[in-house]
Residue, then its C-alpha position, 0 to 999 in steps of 0.5 A: g394056704d401054705t404054711y409059712g413063717s416070717a419075721i417082721s422087725l419094727l425098726p428102732v428108728v421108728v419107735l425112737i421118732l414116734l416116742p420121745f415123750a414121757g407119759t406115752s404107751l404103745w399098744f400092739c394090736p393084731t386081728g384076723d380081719i381087716l375090719g376088726t379094728a373098725l368093728d371093735n370101735v364102731d362107735e369111736l371111728l373118729q377122734m373128733s366132734s360128732g355133733c352134726g348131720e355129716q359127722n353122724m353119718v360116720h357112725f351110721a353108714p359104716n355100720v351098714f357096710i360092716t353088718r352087710y359084710l358079716e352077713e354075706t360072709g356068715q360071720l353075723t352072730p346074734e350078739i353082733k347083730q343086736k349091737a349093730i342094729g342098736y347103732l343103726e336105729s339110734g343113728y337113723q333117728r339122729q339123722l332125721l334131726y338134720k332133714h330139711a323140709d324139701g327132703s335134703y340134709s345138711a350138717f346142721g339142719e333146717g335154717s342153717e344152710p341149704g341142704n348138702t348134695w353129697l350128704t343128701a346122696l349119702v343119706l339116700k344110699t345108706f337109708s336104702q341099704a339099711r332097710d335090710f336090717i331096720h325099719i326105714d320110713e319109705q317117705n324119708i327115702k323118697d324125700a331125699a331122692n326127690s330133693l336130688i332129682k329137683s337139683q338135676t339139670p337138663s344135661g343130666c348133671f346135678k347142681s352141687v350145693g357145698k363143696l362135695f361131689n355127688n353120685g347118682l340115684m334112680d333109673p332115668v336120673v342115673w341115665k342122665a347123670l351118667k351121660c353128664i359124667r361121660d361127657l366130662v370124662n371124654a372132655d377131660t383130656d389132660s386128666s387134671n380133675l383126678y377126683s372126678l375121674a375116680l368117682a366116674a370110674n366107680a360110677f361106671a363100674v356100678a352102672g355096668d359100663k365095663a369098657l368106660r370103667q377100664k378106660i378111666l382106670k387106665r387114665l388114672d394109672k397113667a396119671a400116677i394116681i395108682s402105680g403099685i403102691k403109690t397114691v395121689g402124690q400131687l395132692r400130698g403136702p410135705l412133712e415139716e422139716g424135722s417133724l416127729y409125726w407119721y404123715q397122715a394123708p389128706s381126707v381127699d387122698v383117702e376118699l379118692t383112693s377108696s373110690i378107685l379101689m371100689a372100681h377095681l373090685s366092681k367085677s363079679s370075679l377078679s383075677s389074681d393080678e387084680i386081687r394083687k393090685a387091690s391088695q396094694i391099694v388096701s395096704w396104703l389105705t390101712k396105713q391111714q387109719n386111726p387106732y379106732g379103724g376110722f380115718a381123718s373125717t366123716q367123708d373119707t371114713v365112710v368111703a374108705l370103710e365101704a371100700l375095705a368092706l367090699y375088699a374083705t367080702k371079695t377076698f374072704s375065705k371060710d377056712g379062715p386064718d390059723l396063725q401063731a404070732s410071737l411078739s418079742s424083745e429083750g426080756f419080753n415075749q408074748n404069744i398071740r393066737v388068731d384063728n376062726t374062733n377069734r378072727l374078728l377080735l381085736q387083741t391088744v398087748e401093751l409094750p412094756a418098754i419104749p423105745q425098744d426093738y420088737t420083733v413079730h414072728v408069724q407062722g401058719h396060714g391066712c392073713l394077719f392085720l397088725q397095728v401099733s397104736m400110741l397113746n400120749k397123755r402129754n401135750t406134744g406142743r406140735k407146731g401148727r402149719f396153717l392155722h394159728l391160734s393164740t389164747k389168753a385167760e383172765q378172771s372169768i374170761w377165756r379169749s382165743w385169737l385165731r390169727n389167720y389161715t396161711g395155707n394154699r387154699v382160698s379158705t378152710n373147710m369146717v374149722l373146730i375150736q375144741v376147748e377143755l375147761l379147767s376142773g371146777y369151771s363151766p361156760v356161761a350159756g349166753s356166752l356160748e350163743e355169742v360164739r355160735p355164728r359160723i364164718c368162713l376163715t380166710r386170711q383175716p384174723h378172728t377173735y372168740t370170747l367165752m365167759v366162764q364161771q367157777d362152780m367149785q374150788v378144785r385143788d391141784r387143777k391140771p392144764a386143759n387143752i385148746k385145739v383148733y383144726d380143719y375137720y377135713m385136714p386135722g393136721e393143719g392146726p395146733a394145740h395149746l395148753l391152758s394153764s391152771q394158773a390162768w384163773p383163780 
């Protein structure tokens, strides 16, 4: 609450490294709320596909968390509530498209694959919470719960369908599940399963078992998962030598750290030391956000935004910020005001010259969340690490060779090939059906062929991007340019 002044220098080496290309613009984006970026871009949290049941939840679930946060802190205006309810209603109806007859949910719905344990649990949890804001058919909630109950074994554990871990359900079901998790925690003496430990810490925090929660958190600290501002170092991959790109942590690191944050925040009242530790975790998490407030994938975005919303609720002050920020460089100065009247507003200032030294000077009291976003309109030619793509276009045929996967896992997660067609062309419908079958990418190469047709003549066509990436580790794949000279 004390008045203060501070100067933050944006190091020129960072600007020089991040901005070596023509056609690049840089935006300075301050907001008075840690959820301001996500709130402003709640319909664009991911810069990737949203055409399946799992990806739809990245829009639906955060709306519930953010709306609840705004309501609990007295910031839910009629205008914001109307917007949020609109998103929730459309997301709810869309999610029902991916429901199975047994009440479970999967990425692509009935007939594609068995219902996914993690997704079904997330739907159950989020539908239950969304009842505070929109009408949810109780039968859909019961169906999802019954589907999960049927997958529970006598030991209390759940049969996990797919690759994702699951959290608990209703009273007797939860009791058995917690017994299963407690046995796993007590048996795991080498702390090797970090993901399970993090989830267990959060599960027992929610269940009110303070002693076991604290025991697990100490083990996580000892395993160097969270020590000050350190995170899951052993799960990180190193940057390529000479890379020009800021490292973004894998999805599992973000989700794991978010689960630990929620466990730390689970107490009804927090000491100043606990708030400090949580703030250090939040500092790392916010550095992993994309310009829209989301993260790398559906799973980590949902968990991280829930954790950030909980942190924002715990640390909210009705006094609000009262800050004056000054952004300056040689021949440029921009003043920015952040207070209670605009604390949720994401303000944007385009930086006039890059590369350049910029300094931010802040005076007043409260917290200010600063983000610098880069927009690069040109293909960077980034070298892919583990997914290798070759493309060729001739006449009305586009062919892509996904040569192989060379990472250290047995196979990939969900891999997407994102194709931008040249202006004037459209895909032949039957050709799309031929590339629809889903396979598991391993060390073996695969070829995909897409037939296209020219609908109209377009002069001065620009090249189009073709990108392949692992949905949960988007940095693993390359992007290619499809030349405008490839087709007539």
